[in-house]
matplotlib code that plots the C-alpha trace (Angstrom):
import matplotlib.pyplot as plt

x = [83.6, 84.7, 82.7, 83.9, 82.0, 82.0, 80.8, 77.2, 74.9, 73.5, 77.0, 77.3, 76.7, 78.8, 81.8, 81.6, 81.3, 84.5, 86.5, 85.7, 86.0, 89.5, 90.4, 89.5, 91.8, 94.6, 94.6, 94.1, 91.8, 88.1, 85.6, 82.2, 79.0, 78.7, 82.2, 81.8, 78.5, 80.0, 82.8, 80.6, 77.4, 78.4, 77.6, 80.5, 82.9, 81.3, 83.4, 86.6, 85.8, 85.0, 83.5, 84.0, 81.4, 81.9, 79.6, 76.0, 76.8, 78.6, 80.8, 84.4, 86.4, 86.4, 88.9, 89.0, 91.4, 92.0, 89.9, 92.5, 96.1, 97.9, 99.7, 99.5, 96.6, 96.6, 94.9, 93.2, 91.8, 90.4, 89.7, 87.2, 89.1, 86.6, 87.5, 91.3, 93.5, 90.8, 92.0, 89.9, 92.9, 94.2, 90.7, 90.4, 93.9, 93.0, 89.9, 91.9, 94.5, 91.8, 90.2, 93.7, 94.2, 90.8, 92.2, 92.8, 96.4, 98.9, 101.2, 99.7, 101.4, 99.3, 100.5, 99.4, 100.5, 100.3, 101.7, 104.4, 102.8, 99.5, 99.9, 100.0, 99.9, 103.3, 103.1, 99.9, 101.5, 104.7, 102.9, 100.9, 104.2, 104.3, 107.7, 108.5, 109.3, 109.2, 108.7, 107.1, 107.3, 104.5, 105.9, 104.1, 104.5, 102.5, 101.5, 100.7, 102.9, 105.3, 106.4, 107.3, 109.0, 110.3, 107.7, 109.3, 109.3, 108.7, 111.8, 112.0, 109.6, 107.2, 103.8, 101.9, 98.1, 95.3, 93.8, 90.8, 88.5, 89.7, 93.2, 92.2, 93.5, 96.8, 97.2, 96.7, 99.2, 101.7, 101.1, 101.7, 104.9, 106.2, 105.8, 106.7, 109.3, 108.5, 108.0, 104.4, 103.2, 100.9, 99.6, 96.0, 93.3, 91.6, 88.5, 90.4, 92.4, 89.3, 87.6, 90.5, 91.6, 88.4, 85.4, 86.9, 88.7, 87.7, 88.4, 89.0, 90.5, 91.8, 94.3, 95.6, 98.6, 100.0, 103.3, 103.0, 105.7, 103.7, 100.9, 102.6, 102.2, 105.7, 104.9, 102.0, 101.2, 97.8, 96.3, 93.1, 91.6, 93.0, 90.8, 92.9, 92.9, 90.6, 89.2, 92.1, 94.7, 95.8, 97.1, 99.6, 98.4, 100.9, 104.0, 106.0, 108.1, 108.8, 112.3, 113.6, 112.7, 114.2, 117.1, 116.0, 114.1, 110.6, 109.8, 110.6, 108.6, 105.6, 105.9, 106.4, 103.6, 101.4, 102.0, 101.2, 97.9, 97.0, 97.8, 95.7, 92.9, 92.9, 94.7, 96.9, 99.0, 100.0, 101.2, 102.3, 103.7, 107.2, 109.2, 111.8, 114.4, 113.7, 116.6, 116.1, 112.4, 113.2, 115.8, 113.3, 110.6, 112.9, 114.1, 110.7, 110.4, 108.6, 109.4, 108.8, 105.9, 105.1, 106.4, 104.2, 105.5, 104.5, 104.4, 104.0, 103.3, 103.5, 100.5, 101.4, 99.0, 100.6, 100.4, 98.0, 96.7]
y = [111.5, 114.4, 117.7, 120.8, 124.0, 127.1, 126.6, 127.6, 127.6, 124.1, 122.6, 123.1, 119.4, 118.1, 120.2, 119.3, 115.6, 115.8, 117.6, 115.2, 112.1, 113.2, 114.3, 110.9, 109.0, 111.6, 112.5, 116.1, 118.8, 117.9, 120.7, 120.9, 121.9, 125.0, 126.2, 125.5, 127.3, 130.4, 130.4, 129.8, 131.6, 134.8, 134.5, 136.9, 133.9, 131.6, 133.0, 131.7, 128.0, 125.1, 121.7, 118.5, 115.7, 112.2, 109.4, 110.2, 113.6, 112.2, 114.9, 114.1, 117.2, 120.8, 123.6, 127.3, 130.1, 133.4, 136.3, 138.9, 138.5, 140.9, 139.0, 135.7, 133.2, 130.4, 127.2, 124.6, 121.5, 118.0, 114.9, 112.3, 109.0, 107.1, 109.2, 109.5, 108.6, 109.8, 113.3, 115.1, 116.9, 118.0, 119.3, 121.3, 122.9, 123.8, 125.5, 127.5, 128.4, 129.5, 131.7, 133.3, 134.1, 135.9, 138.4, 141.9, 142.0, 139.3, 137.6, 135.9, 133.2, 130.3, 128.3, 125.0, 122.4, 118.7, 116.2, 114.1, 110.8, 111.4, 109.3, 111.3, 114.7, 115.9, 114.4, 116.2, 119.6, 118.9, 117.7, 121.0, 122.9, 123.8, 124.0, 123.1, 126.3, 125.2, 122.5, 122.3, 119.5, 118.1, 117.4, 115.5, 114.1, 112.2, 114.0, 110.8, 110.5, 113.1, 115.5, 119.1, 119.9, 122.1, 124.6, 127.1, 130.6, 133.6, 135.8, 138.9, 141.6, 139.2, 138.1, 135.1, 134.9, 133.4, 135.4, 137.6, 139.0, 142.6, 141.5, 140.7, 143.9, 143.8, 140.1, 140.6, 143.5, 141.3, 138.3, 140.4, 141.8, 138.4, 136.7, 139.6, 138.3, 134.6, 132.5, 132.5, 134.9, 137.8, 140.8, 140.2, 142.6, 142.0, 140.8, 138.4, 137.1, 136.6, 134.7, 132.4, 131.8, 132.0, 131.3, 128.5, 126.6, 124.9, 128.1, 127.8, 131.0, 129.0, 127.3, 130.7, 131.8, 135.3, 136.8, 140.5, 143.1, 145.9, 146.6, 144.9, 141.3, 139.9, 136.2, 133.8, 130.1, 129.5, 126.0, 124.2, 120.8, 119.1, 119.0, 116.2, 113.6, 112.7, 114.9, 114.4, 115.5, 119.1, 121.4, 124.2, 126.6, 129.5, 129.8, 132.9, 135.6, 139.2, 139.8, 141.7, 138.9, 136.0, 134.1, 134.8, 131.7, 133.1, 130.7, 127.7, 129.1, 129.5, 126.1, 124.2, 126.1, 125.6, 121.8, 121.8, 123.5, 121.0, 118.1, 119.7, 120.1, 116.3, 116.2, 113.2, 114.4, 117.6, 118.5, 121.5, 122.6, 124.2, 125.6, 123.0, 125.7, 127.2, 125.5, 127.2, 126.2, 122.6, 122.5, 123.8, 121.4, 118.4, 119.5, 118.7, 115.4, 116.3, 114.3, 114.8, 112.6, 114.1, 116.6, 119.2, 120.3, 123.8, 124.5, 127.6, 128.3, 131.7, 132.3, 134.6, 136.2, 134.5, 131.0, 128.5, 125.2]
z = [-12.0, -9.8, -9.8, -8.1, -7.6, -5.4, -1.9, -1.1, 2.0, 1.4, 1.3, 5.1, 6.0, 3.1, 4.0, 7.7, 6.9, 4.7, 7.3, 10.2, 8.1, 7.0, 10.6, 12.0, 9.6, 9.4, 13.2, 12.4, 13.8, 14.2, 14.1, 15.8, 14.0, 16.1, 15.4, 11.7, 11.5, 13.1, 10.6, 7.6, 8.5, 6.6, 2.8, 2.2, 2.8, 0.3, -2.6, -1.1, -0.8, -3.1, -2.6, -4.6, -5.2, -6.6, -7.7, -6.8, -5.4, -2.3, -0.6, -1.6, -0.7, 0.6, 0.4, 1.5, 1.2, 2.9, 1.6, 1.9, 3.2, 0.8, -1.8, 0.0, 0.3, 2.8, 1.7, 3.9, 2.3, 3.0, 0.9, 2.2, 2.8, 0.6, -2.4, -2.2, -5.2, -7.5, -8.3, -5.7, -4.1, -7.5, -8.6, -5.3, -5.8, -9.4, -8.1, -5.6, -8.2, -10.6, -8.0, -7.3, -11.0, -11.0, -8.5, -9.8, -8.5, -9.4, -8.6, -5.5, -3.5, -2.4, 0.7, 2.0, 4.5, 5.2, 7.7, 6.1, 7.2, 5.4, 2.2, -1.0, 0.7, -0.2, -3.7, -4.4, -3.7, -5.6, -8.7, -8.8, -8.7, -5.0, -3.4, 0.2, 2.2, 5.9, 8.4, 11.8, 14.4, 16.4, 19.9, 22.7, 26.2, 28.7, 31.9, 33.8, 36.8, 35.6, 38.3, 37.3, 40.6, 42.0, 41.0, 38.6, 40.2, 38.0, 37.5, 39.7, 38.5, 36.8, 38.1, 36.7, 36.6, 34.5, 31.7, 32.4, 29.7, 30.3, 29.3, 25.7, 24.0, 26.0, 25.1, 21.4, 21.4, 23.3, 21.0, 17.9, 19.4, 20.6, 17.2, 14.9, 12.5, 13.1, 10.0, 9.0, 11.6, 10.8, 12.8, 13.9, 15.1, 18.4, 16.5, 14.3, 17.2, 19.3, 16.4, 15.9, 19.5, 21.5, 19.2, 17.0, 19.8, 23.1, 24.9, 28.7, 30.3, 33.3, 30.9, 29.7, 31.7, 31.4, 32.6, 33.6, 34.2, 35.8, 33.3, 30.3, 29.3, 28.6, 28.2, 27.4, 27.6, 26.1, 26.2, 25.4, 25.0, 21.9, 18.7, 17.4, 20.2, 23.1, 25.8, 28.1, 25.6, 25.9, 23.2, 23.9, 21.3, 22.1, 24.2, 23.8, 25.5, 24.5, 23.0, 26.0, 28.4, 26.4, 27.9, 31.5, 32.2, 31.7, 28.9, 31.0, 33.9, 31.7, 30.2, 33.4, 35.2, 32.2, 32.2, 36.0, 35.4, 32.7, 35.1, 37.8, 35.3, 34.6, 31.3, 30.7, 27.7, 26.0, 22.5, 20.5, 17.1, 16.9, 14.1, 13.1, 12.8, 16.3, 18.1, 21.5, 21.6, 20.6, 23.4, 25.9, 25.0, 25.0, 28.5, 29.9, 28.1, 24.9, 21.8, 18.1, 16.9, 13.4, 10.9, 9.1, 5.7, 4.4, 0.6, -1.5, -5.2, -6.9, -9.2, -12.1, -14.5, -17.5, -16.0, -17.3, -15.8]

ax = plt.figure().add_subplot(projection="3d")
ax.plot(x, y, z, "-o")
ax.set_aspect("equal")
plt.show()
């Protein structure tokens, strides 16, 4: 029997166990106890998550959703590998949908995502009435013995240097501008950006490369140790260039120099996500030897006041 209820403080260990058990099997992001505690220490967050238990109260699933993103709510959920094919995923989605219907303002669109090679993932969303809306590719390459020569020089007027803490506000402004209009992007405050990019990831400023035009950041390549593979696998979290600098070779310069920095730091592989419809980015990544290894499918469902489970 599956039992689902709202998340509470004493569910900390159960939720963390589910996340990391699923991550090990699905090759998705692991999360450390310290990071999870920072994210879930505030009781104000408890009302936007649910946990599932099975058998003798063994943790079977965990789901959370955005507290406030306008008329959209992003879902992130995990089902313990020992309890799959028993309705846990469906029960968690129903809990999130019920919470959405309890909002004062409807309709609300719920969004979720899953790698296409995780058995049953796409079927779960489709059976609950979610529609595929977008795809991203996971691309990877080995850095072992791979030369990235000659060194890519920055275009005239641009200086490359590693991130410094006093750059944070300028970086957030640049990041919001660079990705404005991209599918799934949202404007973030400095506090939200810092929480997501520095506090919840293996942050290392020496792996953050910025391109400056005078006192303006015009490009970024932000990397960190992967949360999905081993300690020598790197993750290119963000690579982007301002609109007025695109088509001038700056993106390739940042990518190649970023990969060189990862090599010099002892990483043996690097991976990233890219919008499946971003043809220029796909061409750039393939030009340095990256290949598609997985596909992540995004789904959405519009929750109306008149709908019933």
